[in-house]
Kinemage of the C-alpha trace (Angstrom):
@kinemage 1
@onewidth
@group {chain A} dominant
@subgroup {mainchain}
@vectorlist {calphas} color= white
{ca met a 1} P 112.166 78.024 120.229
{ca ser a 2} L 109.508 80.702 119.780
{ca glu a 3} L 110.381 83.862 117.929
{ca ser a 4} L 110.799 87.096 119.853
{ca ile a 5} L 109.284 90.315 118.561
{ca ser a 6} L 112.723 91.439 117.402
{ca asp a 7} L 113.031 88.297 115.230
{ca val a 8} L 109.897 89.118 113.212
{ca pro a 9} L 110.758 91.037 110.030
{ca pro a 10} L 109.005 94.431 109.694
{ca leu a 11} L 106.048 94.613 107.359
{ca lys a 12} L 106.852 96.022 103.956
{ca pro a 13} L 105.254 99.416 103.357
{ca leu a 14} L 102.220 99.620 101.142
{ca arg a 15} L 103.308 100.697 97.649
{ca val a 16} L 100.942 103.282 96.185
{ca ala a 17} L 100.991 104.751 92.659
{ca val a 18} L 99.021 107.685 91.260
{ca val a 19} L 97.682 108.535 87.794
{ca glu a 20} L 96.478 112.148 87.811
{ca asp a 21} L 96.785 114.815 85.113
{ca asp a 22} L 96.585 117.790 87.484
{ca ala a 23} L 100.116 118.654 88.662
{ca thr a 24} L 98.933 120.199 91.944
{ca leu a 25} L 96.920 117.105 92.845
{ca arg a 26} L 99.779 114.799 91.862
{ca leu a 27} L 102.053 116.664 94.282
{ca phe a 28} L 99.366 116.580 96.983
{ca met a 29} L 98.982 112.809 96.585
{ca gln a 30} L 102.745 112.289 96.605
{ca lys a 31} L 103.062 114.181 99.896
{ca leu a 32} L 100.096 112.290 101.351
{ca ile a 33} L 101.590 108.922 100.395
{ca gln a 34} L 105.044 109.857 101.695
{ca lys a 35} L 103.745 110.948 105.105
{ca pro a 36} L 105.475 108.475 107.490
{ca ala a 37} L 102.419 107.987 109.692
{ca his a 38} L 100.504 106.291 106.864
{ca gly a 39} L 103.033 103.500 106.285
{ca phe a 40} L 102.927 103.935 102.511
{ca glu a 41} L 105.699 103.894 99.928
{ca phe a 42} L 105.423 106.199 96.915
{ca ala a 43} L 105.600 104.030 93.778
{ca gly a 44} L 105.373 106.859 91.258
{ca ala a 45} L 102.926 109.303 89.682
{ca trp a 46} L 102.070 109.851 86.038
{ca glu a 47} L 100.130 112.465 84.123
{ca thr a 48} L 98.543 110.148 81.561
{ca ala a 49} L 97.360 106.574 81.316
{ca glu a 50} L 99.778 105.979 78.447
{ca gln a 51} L 102.774 106.971 80.584
{ca ser a 52} L 101.639 104.826 83.511
{ca val a 53} L 100.905 101.414 81.992
{ca lys a 54} L 104.428 100.025 81.641
{ca pro a 55} L 105.845 101.209 85.009
{ca ile a 56} L 102.730 100.093 86.884
{ca ile a 57} L 102.862 96.610 85.344
{ca glu a 58} L 106.590 96.357 86.128
{ca ser a 59} L 106.401 97.671 89.718
{ca arg a 60} L 103.071 96.022 90.661
{ca pro a 61} L 102.057 98.478 93.395
{ca his a 62} L 99.568 97.379 96.034
{ca val a 63} L 97.214 100.253 95.204
{ca val a 64} L 96.836 102.573 92.216
{ca val a 65} L 94.894 105.814 92.716
{ca val a 66} L 93.341 106.858 89.399
{ca asp a 67} L 91.608 110.025 88.197
{ca leu a 68} L 88.772 109.445 85.736
{ca glu a 69} L 89.299 112.426 83.453
{ca leu a 70} L 92.687 111.718 81.922
{ca pro a 71} L 93.731 112.972 78.471
{ca lys a 72} L 93.196 110.473 75.630
{ca ile a 73} L 92.811 107.158 77.534
{ca ser a 74} L 90.394 107.635 80.440
{ca gly a 75} L 90.822 106.370 83.974
{ca ile a 76} L 88.064 103.822 83.433
{ca glu a 77} L 89.797 102.462 80.342
{ca leu a 78} L 93.090 102.286 82.250
{ca ile a 79} L 91.508 100.308 85.084
{ca arg a 80} L 89.785 97.991 82.600
{ca glu a 81} L 93.148 97.369 80.927
{ca leu a 82} L 95.233 96.829 84.067
{ca ser a 83} L 92.953 95.135 86.593
{ca pro a 84} L 92.884 91.713 84.848
{ca arg a 85} L 96.687 91.807 84.520
{ca leu a 86} L 97.349 92.883 88.114
{ca ile a 87} L 94.930 90.790 90.137
{ca glu a 88} L 96.607 91.598 93.460
{ca thr a 89} L 96.600 95.358 92.866
{ca ala a 90} L 93.657 97.444 94.082
{ca phe a 91} L 92.444 100.374 92.005
{ca val a 92} L 90.883 103.353 93.751
{ca val a 93} L 89.183 106.105 91.780
{ca leu a 94} L 89.767 109.656 93.059
{ca thr a 95} L 87.588 112.089 91.140
{ca ile a 96} L 85.236 115.061 91.262
{ca his a 97} L 82.459 113.101 89.530
{ca asp a 98} L 79.530 111.760 91.531
{ca asp a 99} L 77.423 110.821 88.524
{ca pro a 100} L 75.827 107.377 89.033
{ca glu a 101} L 76.761 106.174 85.554
{ca gln a 102} L 80.414 107.088 86.106
{ca val a 103} L 80.423 105.288 89.453
{ca phe a 104} L 78.974 102.075 88.058
{ca asn a 105} L 81.195 102.164 84.965
{ca ala a 106} L 84.286 102.499 87.149
{ca leu a 107} L 83.265 99.691 89.474
{ca arg a 108} L 82.378 97.413 86.577
{ca ala a 109} L 85.757 98.150 84.990
{ca gly a 110} L 87.465 96.757 88.088
{ca ala a 111} L 87.793 99.669 90.522
{ca asn a 112} L 87.867 98.544 94.143
{ca gly a 113} L 86.827 101.894 95.556
{ca tyr a 114} L 85.497 105.312 94.587
{ca leu a 115} L 86.486 108.455 96.482
{ca leu a 116} L 85.711 112.088 95.784
{ca lys a 117} L 88.449 114.704 95.653
{ca asn a 118} L 86.744 116.751 98.346
{ca ser a 119} L 87.429 113.929 100.827
{ca lys a 120} L 89.675 114.767 103.758
{ca pro a 121} L 93.311 113.599 103.437
{ca ala a 122} L 92.810 111.155 106.311
{ca glu a 123} L 89.787 109.666 104.514
{ca ile a 124} L 91.785 109.207 101.312
{ca ala a 125} L 94.635 107.535 103.235
{ca ala a 126} L 92.154 105.278 105.044
{ca gly a 127} L 90.515 104.381 101.728
{ca ile a 128} L 93.856 103.381 100.229
{ca arg a 129} L 94.580 101.160 103.220
{ca gln a 130} L 91.083 99.650 103.121
{ca ala a 131} L 91.354 98.834 99.411
{ca ser a 132} L 94.696 97.090 99.968
{ca glu a 133} L 93.032 94.865 102.568
{ca gly a 134} L 90.231 93.782 100.248
{ca gly a 135} L 87.734 96.444 101.254
{ca ala a 136} L 85.650 98.700 99.049
{ca pro a 137} L 86.215 102.301 100.148
{ca leu a 138} L 83.471 104.693 99.104
{ca ser a 139} L 83.021 108.354 99.923
{ca gln a 140} L 79.886 108.906 101.993
{ca asp a 141} L 78.204 110.753 99.132
{ca ile a 142} L 78.923 107.830 96.802
{ca ala a 143} L 77.653 105.278 99.318
{ca arg a 144} L 74.401 107.228 99.648
{ca leu a 145} L 74.183 107.421 95.861
{ca leu a 146} L 74.491 103.646 95.532
{ca ile a 147} L 71.884 103.053 98.211
{ca lys a 148} L 69.499 105.474 96.530
{ca ser a 149} L 70.073 103.809 93.157
{ca phe a 150} L 69.129 100.433 94.625
{ca gln a 151} L 66.370 101.146 97.099
{ca ala a 152} L 65.163 98.015 98.847
{ca pro a 153} L 63.268 95.857 96.350
{ca pro a 154} L 59.817 94.627 97.365
{ca lys a 155} L 61.060 91.074 97.476
{ca lys a 156} L 64.592 89.718 97.846
{ca lys a 157} L 65.635 87.436 95.001
{ca asp a 158} L 68.241 84.782 95.699
{ca ile a 159} L 70.973 84.206 93.147
{ca pro a 160} L 70.384 80.615 91.958
{ca cys a 161} L 74.024 79.492 92.098
{ca leu a 162} L 74.427 80.442 95.771
{ca thr a 163} L 73.476 78.373 98.801
{ca pro a 164} L 71.114 79.943 101.376
{ca arg a 165} L 74.062 80.717 103.690
{ca glu a 166} L 76.098 82.242 100.836
{ca ser a 167} L 73.063 84.364 99.973
{ca gln a 168} L 72.957 85.606 103.568
{ca val a 169} L 76.636 86.530 103.365
{ca ile a 170} L 76.341 88.499 100.110
{ca glu a 171} L 73.206 90.226 101.395
{ca gly a 172} L 75.108 91.275 104.513
{ca leu a 173} L 78.008 92.589 102.436
{ca ala a 174} L 75.548 94.579 100.331
{ca gln a 175} L 74.198 96.136 103.519
{ca gly a 176} L 77.693 97.348 104.393
{ca met a 177} L 78.533 94.797 107.088
{ca val a 178} L 82.157 93.859 107.680
{ca pro a 179} L 83.082 90.172 108.206
{ca lys a 180} L 83.140 90.436 112.023
{ca glu a 181} L 79.631 91.918 112.060
{ca leu a 182} L 78.427 89.205 109.689
{ca ala a 183} L 79.904 86.503 111.897
{ca his a 184} L 78.045 87.892 114.908
{ca glu a 185} L 74.814 88.344 112.947
{ca leu a 186} L 74.862 84.801 111.512
{ca gly a 187} L 76.215 83.103 114.640
{ca ile a 188} L 79.272 81.682 112.892
{ca ser a 189} L 83.016 82.265 113.156
{ca tyr a 190} L 84.945 84.996 111.373
{ca glu a 191} L 86.935 82.355 109.437
{ca thr a 192} L 83.714 80.674 108.314
{ca val a 193} L 82.461 84.008 106.962
{ca arg a 194} L 85.721 84.383 105.040
{ca glu a 195} L 85.311 80.917 103.514
{ca tyr a 196} L 81.734 81.687 102.463
{ca thr a 197} L 82.891 84.995 100.992
{ca lys a 198} L 85.584 83.247 98.923
{ca ser a 199} L 82.975 80.786 97.679
{ca val a 200} L 80.638 83.641 96.693
{ca tyr a 201} L 83.444 85.354 94.777
{ca ala a 202} L 84.254 82.150 92.913
{ca lys a 203} L 80.627 81.424 91.981
{ca leu a 204} L 79.952 84.996 90.843
{ca his a 205} L 83.290 85.164 88.979
{ca val a 206} L 84.419 88.298 90.806
{ca arg a 207} L 87.537 89.168 92.772
{ca ser a 208} L 86.405 91.925 95.095
{ca arg a 209} L 83.637 92.826 97.495
{ca thr a 210} L 82.648 95.729 95.237
{ca glu a 211} L 82.104 93.494 92.204
{ca ala a 212} L 80.203 90.924 94.276
{ca val a 213} L 77.853 93.547 95.736
{ca leu a 214} L 77.275 95.040 92.274
{ca lys a 215} L 76.252 91.646 90.893
{ca tyr a 216} L 73.959 91.090 93.880
{ca leu a 217} L 72.291 94.498 93.475
{ca glu a 218} L 71.901 94.035 89.731
{ca his a 219} L 70.161 90.718 90.388
{ca gln a 220} L 67.732 92.466 92.750
{ca ala a 221} L 66.852 95.157 90.184
């Protein structure tokens, strides 16, 4: 007998935690997360990295929103500490800093996305959702910064460990394509793109689109 819609259990809300030393911003993020329309569940907010480590590890939220400028232990250090221990948790930076070095340091530490604090609330909420689904949310200013930092090289260099098709997939991801667009562009199915993407992640020893694109761009430099 097939299940009716009423038999399907409701999806669990997305648990989101916040590490932010500014009390006003912590309250803003709490209200944003608790807004029913977003489908989030507030998993807690902490003023310092030191206060956050134990409860975050114990509660394993789906997404942790992290400020970079925290007292004592920085946001980058916190992400570097937690991301290997919480491989299914996405870390999204929310900061005022648009310095290229800060961006790359955060992404290399394991951040899945990088948003600026002047982003609209809807953009922050969308970025949290995107990160939870394996995406790499970036504020428009940050995306432009990354593109400018890696202007098209005179000649594309393939990464030796990747097959030609895997190289096409990572190149498409670096250009900002989503899997459905890649499938259409390459003339293959969406599921096939996902399998190639998993293979690329495994060969490059990364666990997110952001890390994979960074490795690709570094290889082109």
